[in-house]
Backbone as a chain_set.jsonl record, in Angstrom:
{"seq": "XXXXXXXXXXXXXXXXXXXXXXXXXXXXXXXXXXXXXXXXXXXXXXXXXXXXXXXXXXXXXXXXXXXXXXXXXXXXXXXXXXXXXXXXXXXXXXXXXXXXXX", "coords": {"N": [[223.091, 191.863, 10.789], [219.748, 190.971, 9.857], [218.593, 187.668, 10.252], [217.641, 185.122, 7.803], [215.167, 183.983, 8.536], [214.04, 185.963, 10.02], [213.923, 188.242, 12.919], [214.279, 187.049, 16.292], [213.909, 188.325, 18.624], [212.556, 189.604, 21.658], [210.584, 192.363, 22.195], [211.092, 195.047, 24.522], [208.919, 195.634, 27.322], [206.448, 198.274, 27.18], [207.164, 201.584, 28.479], [205.88, 202.888, 31.559], [205.499, 205.574, 31.657], [204.212, 208.249, 29.619], [206.05, 209.416, 27.923], [208.606, 208.655, 25.582], [211.543, 206.604, 26.081], [214.87, 208.001, 26.629], [216.766, 206.627, 25.096], [215.335, 205.59, 22.946], [214.718, 207.94, 21.655], [217.172, 208.812, 20.905], [218.584, 210.517, 22.504], [220.892, 210.462, 24.875], [222.308, 210.346, 28.068], [225.09, 209.022, 29.179], [226.229, 206.895, 31.751], [228.977, 205.322, 32.965], [230.139, 202.594, 34.777], [232.766, 200.698, 36.136], [234.436, 197.68, 37.131], [236.376, 195.044, 38.621], [235.202, 192.72, 37.54], [233.811, 193.511, 35.269], [231.509, 195.802, 33.807], [228.993, 198.453, 33.739], [226.936, 200.114, 31.493], [224.968, 202.706, 31.896], [222.104, 204.066, 30.648], [219.984, 205.508, 31.496], [216.489, 205.735, 32.547], [215.993, 202.973, 32.967], [217.354, 201.754, 30.902], [220.123, 199.864, 30.033], [223.421, 198.422, 29.64], [225.144, 195.728, 30.648], [228.284, 194.26, 31.199], [230.588, 191.545, 31.304], [233.273, 189.227, 31.739], [232.589, 187.197, 29.898], [229.997, 187.658, 29.052], [227.179, 189.622, 28.07], [224.65, 191.737, 29.105], [221.645, 193.173, 28.226], [219.25, 195.732, 28.706], [216.293, 197.195, 27.772], [217.342, 198.41, 25.349], [218.282, 199.811, 22.173], [219.065, 198.267, 19.026], [221.03, 199.648, 17.733], [222.317, 200.943, 19.866], [223.321, 198.679, 21.123], [225.137, 197.818, 19.147], [226.974, 199.929, 19.28], [227.968, 199.535, 21.887], [229.172, 197.006, 21.665], [231.065, 197.648, 19.784], [232.769, 199.344, 21.271], [233.653, 197.475, 23.116], [235.059, 195.63, 21.523], [236.815, 197.253, 20.217], [236.669, 197.745, 17.511], [235.104, 198.568, 14.38], [231.555, 198.398, 14.426], [228.499, 197.953, 12.915], [225.069, 198.63, 12.918], [222.963, 197.002, 10.929], [220.442, 196.071, 10.818], [217.963, 197.34, 10.647], [215.959, 197.223, 12.455], [213.716, 198.584, 14.719], [212.828, 199.89, 18.006], [213.118, 198.828, 21.499], [214.999, 196.395, 23.356], [215.469, 193.461, 25.458], [218.025, 191.347, 26.37], [220.474, 188.654, 26.468], [223.892, 188.087, 25.776], [226.267, 185.761, 25.113], [229.731, 185.226, 24.932], [233.062, 184.354, 23.782], [236.496, 184.972, 24.315], [239.252, 184.953, 22.173], [242.559, 184.751, 22.461], [245.42, 185.976, 20.843], [248.812, 185.937, 19.92], [251.164, 188.135, 18.545], [254.045, 187.666, 16.801]], "CA": [[221.988, 191.826, 9.844], [218.658, 190.088, 10.256], [218.657, 186.331, 9.662], [216.625, 184.831, 6.787], [213.872, 183.702, 9.15], [213.604, 187.12, 10.789], [214.429, 188.362, 14.285], [213.614, 186.285, 17.339], [214.032, 189.149, 19.822], [211.326, 190.065, 22.284], [210.672, 193.79, 22.483], [210.896, 195.42, 25.926], [207.576, 196.137, 27.595], [206.396, 199.738, 27.108], [207.326, 202.336, 29.722], [204.62, 203.332, 32.153], [205.351, 206.998, 31.396], [203.81, 208.478, 28.239], [207.191, 209.884, 27.133], [209.526, 207.579, 25.182], [212.833, 206.635, 26.773], [215.893, 208.758, 25.926], [217.453, 205.782, 24.121], [214.497, 205.514, 21.755], [214.777, 209.239, 20.983], [218.544, 209.1, 20.502], [219.179, 211.442, 23.468], [221.352, 209.602, 25.956], [223.39, 210.708, 28.964], [225.622, 207.72, 29.565], [227.016, 206.779, 32.974], [229.68, 204.05, 32.89], [230.855, 202.174, 35.973], [233.511, 199.473, 35.87], [235.093, 197.017, 38.245], [237.218, 193.908, 38.228], [234.473, 191.705, 36.78], [233.105, 194.05, 34.115], [230.994, 197.146, 33.982], [227.616, 198.741, 33.348], [226.667, 201.365, 30.787], [223.62, 203.111, 32.287], [221.619, 205.092, 29.728], [218.819, 206.152, 32.097], [215.136, 205.176, 32.386], [216.019, 201.51, 32.931], [218.153, 201.263, 29.777], [221.499, 199.609, 30.449], [224.156, 197.292, 29.091], [226.127, 195.242, 31.601], [229.177, 193.306, 30.561], [231.598, 190.879, 32.108], [234.313, 188.557, 30.971], [232.07, 186.378, 28.81], [228.548, 187.843, 28.93], [226.66, 190.972, 27.956], [223.22, 191.787, 29.437], [221.058, 194.435, 27.773], [217.875, 195.998, 29.132], [215.67, 198.353, 27.12], [218.295, 199.072, 24.457], [218.106, 199.664, 20.734], [220.143, 197.49, 18.431], [222.117, 200.596, 17.454], [223.061, 201.11, 21.12], [224.075, 197.438, 21.307], [226.268, 197.851, 18.207], [227.949, 200.862, 19.846], [228.604, 198.914, 23.059], [230.056, 195.937, 21.179], [232.179, 198.339, 19.121], [233.694, 199.761, 22.327], [234.203, 196.271, 23.711], [235.986, 195.009, 20.585], [237.692, 198.271, 19.639], [236.555, 197.539, 16.07], [233.816, 199.095, 13.905], [230.365, 197.543, 14.411], [227.421, 198.737, 12.315], [223.734, 198.024, 12.989], [222.355, 196.97, 9.6], [219.22, 195.28, 10.942], [216.76, 198.102, 10.323], [214.952, 196.906, 13.474], [213.528, 199.643, 15.713], [212.349, 199.441, 19.31], [214.107, 198.489, 22.521], [214.973, 194.969, 23.641], [216.197, 192.927, 26.603], [218.605, 190.072, 25.974], [221.813, 188.28, 26.935], [224.802, 187.658, 24.73], [227.447, 185.093, 25.657], [230.819, 185.215, 23.96], [234.347, 183.921, 24.319], [237.635, 185.696, 23.764], [240.379, 184.164, 21.709], [243.755, 185.586, 22.502], [246.463, 185.571, 19.918], [250.045, 186.702, 20.075], [251.844, 188.491, 17.299], [255.488, 187.516, 16.99]], "C": [[220.938, 190.841, 10.349], [218.79, 188.754, 9.523], [217.513, 186.126, 8.67], [215.237, 184.64, 7.385], [213.366, 184.836, 10.026], [214.127, 187.125, 12.207], [213.625, 187.508, 15.256], [213.722, 187.025, 18.677], [212.653, 189.506, 20.347], [211.5, 191.532, 22.65], [210.413, 194.04, 23.974], [209.465, 195.878, 26.135], [207.572, 197.664, 27.56], [206.58, 200.372, 28.482], [205.967, 202.748, 30.235], [204.4, 204.822, 31.923], [204.993, 207.207, 29.934], [204.967, 208.911, 27.333], [208.123, 208.721, 26.817], [210.839, 207.721, 25.926], [213.846, 207.433, 25.969], [216.601, 207.933, 24.856], [216.651, 205.725, 22.832], [214.546, 206.818, 20.965], [216.171, 209.568, 20.477], [219.24, 210.088, 21.419], [219.595, 210.647, 24.696], [222.468, 210.271, 26.741], [223.891, 209.409, 29.548], [226.441, 207.838, 30.841], [227.652, 205.393, 32.956], [230.39, 203.777, 34.21], [231.551, 200.848, 35.657], [234.124, 198.943, 37.156], [235.898, 195.852, 37.726], [236.495, 192.923, 37.321], [233.757, 192.217, 35.553], [232.624, 195.45, 34.393], [229.551, 197.262, 33.546], [227.588, 200.087, 32.642], [225.212, 201.685, 31.081], [223.184, 204.272, 31.414], [220.346, 205.759, 30.231], [217.51, 205.455, 31.761], [215.124, 203.665, 32.244], [216.8, 200.916, 31.776], [219.593, 201.081, 30.223], [222.09, 198.433, 29.681], [225.22, 196.934, 30.117], [227.001, 194.203, 30.924], [230.189, 192.771, 31.556], [232.585, 190.187, 31.197], [233.772, 187.778, 29.769], [230.574, 186.545, 28.568], [228.203, 189.318, 28.854], [225.159, 190.898, 28.215], [222.684, 193.151, 29.03], [219.621, 194.542, 28.251], [217.402, 197.291, 28.495], [216.661, 199.112, 26.241], [217.917, 198.861, 23.001], [219.252, 198.815, 20.197], [221.301, 198.384, 18.016], [222.961, 200.831, 18.697], [223.884, 199.859, 21.417], [225.304, 197.421, 20.397], [227.357, 198.78, 18.733], [228.685, 200.276, 21.029], [229.573, 197.82, 22.628], [231.268, 196.547, 20.48], [233.224, 198.786, 20.147], [234.389, 198.559, 22.96], [235.287, 195.655, 22.827], [237.058, 195.955, 20.064], [237.804, 198.067, 18.127], [235.212, 198.108, 15.627], [232.712, 198.033, 13.918], [229.212, 198.411, 13.934], [226.112, 197.962, 12.437], [223.11, 198.125, 11.598], [221.023, 196.224, 9.624], [217.986, 196.032, 10.453], [215.635, 197.85, 11.319], [214.898, 198.036, 14.492], [213.076, 199.048, 17.033], [213.485, 199.157, 20.266], [213.9, 197.044, 22.946], [215.744, 194.645, 24.903], [216.72, 191.563, 26.199], [219.963, 189.873, 26.602], [222.62, 187.806, 25.735], [226.008, 187.028, 25.405], [228.498, 185.018, 24.566], [232.068, 184.663, 24.61], [235.441, 184.685, 23.597], [238.684, 184.697, 23.317], [241.575, 185.092, 21.684], [244.761, 185.056, 21.496], [247.671, 186.489, 20.121], [250.633, 186.971, 18.701], [253.336, 188.443, 17.565], [256.24, 188.272, 15.946]], "O": [[221.231, 189.98, 11.178], [219.064, 188.718, 8.323], [216.53, 186.867, 8.692], [214.244, 185.084, 6.809], [212.355, 184.678, 10.711], [214.708, 186.14, 12.662], [212.433, 187.278, 15.057], [213.635, 186.408, 19.739], [211.707, 189.687, 19.581], [212.454, 191.898, 23.335], [209.621, 193.339, 24.604], [208.858, 196.449, 25.23], [208.585, 198.287, 27.875], [206.212, 199.796, 29.506], [205.023, 202.936, 29.467], [203.267, 205.299, 31.982], [205.421, 206.427, 29.083], [204.876, 208.786, 26.112], [208.401, 207.894, 27.685], [211.209, 208.815, 26.351], [213.711, 207.54, 24.75], [216.994, 208.471, 23.822], [217.219, 205.803, 21.743], [214.43, 206.804, 19.74], [216.339, 210.506, 19.698], [220.38, 210.469, 21.15], [218.747, 210.207, 25.472], [223.46, 210.713, 26.163], [223.192, 208.763, 30.328], [227.244, 208.758, 30.996], [226.938, 204.39, 32.935], [231.145, 204.614, 34.705], [230.982, 199.984, 34.988], [234.3, 199.673, 38.132], [236.077, 195.699, 36.518], [237.11, 192.348, 36.422], [233.139, 191.424, 34.842], [233.261, 196.2, 35.132], [228.957, 196.305, 33.05], [228.144, 201.072, 33.129], [224.315, 201.012, 30.573], [223.805, 205.334, 31.426], [219.696, 206.494, 29.488], [217.433, 204.68, 30.807], [214.326, 203.126, 31.477], [216.904, 199.693, 31.671], [220.217, 202.014, 30.729], [221.378, 197.58, 29.152], [226.095, 197.744, 30.42], [226.512, 193.366, 30.165], [230.586, 193.445, 32.506], [232.711, 190.529, 30.021], [234.431, 187.71, 28.732], [229.945, 185.685, 27.952], [228.846, 190.156, 29.487], [224.467, 190.08, 27.608], [223.219, 194.177, 29.45], [218.866, 193.57, 28.208], [218.021, 198.344, 28.652], [216.803, 200.327, 26.375], [217.306, 197.853, 22.646], [220.286, 198.669, 20.849], [222.441, 197.925, 17.952], [224.186, 200.911, 18.606], [225.01, 199.957, 21.903], [226.393, 197.049, 20.835], [228.541, 198.455, 18.642], [229.889, 200.484, 21.177], [230.675, 197.72, 23.167], [232.375, 196.017, 20.577], [234.424, 198.626, 19.922], [235.572, 198.622, 23.298], [236.318, 195.209, 23.33], [238.081, 195.519, 19.535], [238.88, 198.196, 17.543], [234.268, 198.132, 16.417], [232.922, 196.906, 13.471], [228.972, 199.486, 14.485], [226.052, 196.779, 12.1], [222.768, 199.218, 11.147], [220.529, 195.794, 8.582], [217.066, 195.425, 9.906], [214.487, 198.216, 11.066], [215.923, 198.406, 15.065], [212.955, 197.829, 17.159], [214.658, 199.233, 19.903], [212.785, 196.526, 22.906], [216.564, 195.436, 25.367], [215.958, 190.713, 25.737], [220.536, 190.79, 27.19], [222.086, 187.202, 24.805], [226.697, 187.685, 26.185], [228.178, 184.772, 23.403], [232.136, 184.519, 25.83], [235.32, 185.002, 22.413], [238.963, 183.716, 24.006], [241.591, 186.094, 20.968], [244.925, 183.848, 21.326], [247.533, 187.667, 20.452], [250.592, 186.12, 17.813], [253.829, 189.117, 18.469], [257.471, 188.264, 15.943]]}, "num_chains": 1, "name": "protein.A"}
């Protein structure tokens, strides 16, 4: 959800092509590559989400696409309730807490 003081995200610069990116239109062909250190979700036209052990890098993504990527990462439901449109570029650092069930 959006914080009380509003979002502090910087919107991605507009594409040089007159047509909106597939992510903005909701039409996405996703290409996922993974390796030992993480992976990249490539959504075309410069839109991507790269993730590693403790960091997520997003380029030209909607907040709904980010919610979907975090949902896959956590294997838990994540819902975008921000109501914010547009595409953004940002980094997200996180830490994992492991717990054992006995």
